[in-house]
C-alpha positions, 0 to 999 in steps of 0.5 A, a space after each residue: 221923294 222924287 215925283 214921276 217925270 222928274 229928270 236926273 243928270 238930263 238922262 233919267 226919268 222917274 216913273 214911279 217909287 218901288 220902295 222907301 226907307 229911313 235914308 232914301 228910296 228906290 225908283 223906276 226910271 227910264 234911261 232916256 239915253 239908252 231907251 232902257 228901264 232902270 232902278 234908281 237907288 236914292 241915298 240921303 246924307 250930308 256926312 262927307 265920310 258917308 259920301 265917300 263910302 257910297 262912292 266906294 261902295 258903287 264902285 265895288 258894286 259895278 265890278 260885279 258880274 253874276 247872274 243872280 245879281 243886278 248890274 250897277 251901271 252908274 252913280 251920281 250925286 244930285 242935289 241931297 241925294 246920292 244915286 246908284 243906276 242898277 238893272 231893273 228886273 220886272 215882276 213880283 217879288 217872292 213875298 207877293 207871289 207867296 201872298 198871291 198863291 197862299 201856299 209854299 213853293 214846291 221844295 224842288 223849286 225852292 232847292 233850285 233858287 237855293 243853289 243859285 243863291 248860294 253861288 250868289 253868296 259864295 261869289 259875294 263873300 269871296 270878293 276882296 274886300 268881302 261883300 255882305 248883303 245884310 237884308 236877304 229876304 223874300 221881298 228882295 228875291 225876283 225871278 226872271 222869265 227864264 227862271 233865274 233867281 235875282 237878289 236885289 236891294 244892294 243898297 245894304 251891301 257892305 264891302 268895307 268897315 263902317 257905316 254902309 249906305 242904307 236904302 231899303 224897302 218900306 218893309 225894313 226901316 231899320 236896315 234889316 228885316 227882323 224874321 230874317 236877321 240874326 241876332 248879331 245884326 239886331 243887336 248891332 254887333 256887326 255881321 259877316 258872311 254867316 249873317 247872310 247865310 242865317 237870313 238866306 235860311 230864315 228866307 228858304 224856310 218861309 219859302 218852303 212853309 208859307 209861314 214867317 220865322 220867328 225872329 232872333 231876339 224871340 229865340 234868344 229869349 226863349 233860349 235864356 229862359 230855358 224855353 223851347 226854341 220857337 223855330 220849329 223844323 220846317 217839316 213840322 210846320 209844312 209835311 211836304 218838306 223833307 226831313 234832310 232839308 229841314 235838318 239843313 235849315 235847322 243847322 244853319 239857323 242855330 242861333 247859339 252857334 254858327 260855325 264857319 261859311 256856308 259854301 255852295 259845295 255844302 250848301 243844300 247838295 246834301 239836302 237833295 241827295 238824302 
C-alpha cells in the first residue's frame, strides 16, 4: 500500500487509496506536472509474461475514446508495481448513491444510463481485439456533473487471450463480483461479450429495484434441483418497473441460454417503446 504524499515518477503524488484487491490497489493522485487529479491503478506481479500483458493492455486501453469510458493517459513501472494513469471521476458511485437514497432509481433515469452503457459495450466489443470489461456493477459506475454515466475499473479489461491484470475494489476480491457475474465467469470457464451483458443486466436490476440479484451459482443450483429461479422479475420486486423492461432484463439474464451479443440497437429500445 502506498502512503499519502508518496511521489511516483517524480510526477504523481498519492492523495488517498480508493480501493484494494488481491493483486493491487487504486489511488487518487495529483499529476503535479499538469496540476490535474488522476486515478492510479497499481498491479503487483513478478511474472514477466504478466508484465508484458500489462503493457499490451495499457496500450490497448489508451486507444479507447468514448464518453462513457475513462481516458488512459500513461503507464509506467516503479518498484514492484505496474501503474495505469487514468481519468479521475469524482463523486459517489451508484452503489453508494443507492445506499444513501435507500430506494430504487427512477426507471427513466436508469434507462438513460442503460442506453449509454449499451453504446459503450458495443464500442468495446467491436474493438480489434475485442475488449471485455468483466466486472460491471453499481460500484464501478459513476455520474458526471452533466449526467453522463462512466464505466470504471478497467484493470479488469481483457483484450487478449490469457490472464489479464486484476485490480479490483475491495468488494470484488475474486476479480468479479458474485451477484453480477455470469456462471461461466464464476466457474473459470472464460468470458466473452455475453458475460458483460449478463453483468449489465444484473446491475440494472439492482438499480431499478434496490435489491441485489441472486448470484449465478444459486440460480444454477435451483435449476439443477428443479426449483424455481430465485431471480424474480424486476416488476415483481419493484412495481414501478414496467413489464417490458422486466422482460428485457429476464431475457438478458437467462442463465441456461444466452444467444448472441446484445448490441445497442436491441438493448433497451423496445423496453422504452412498449
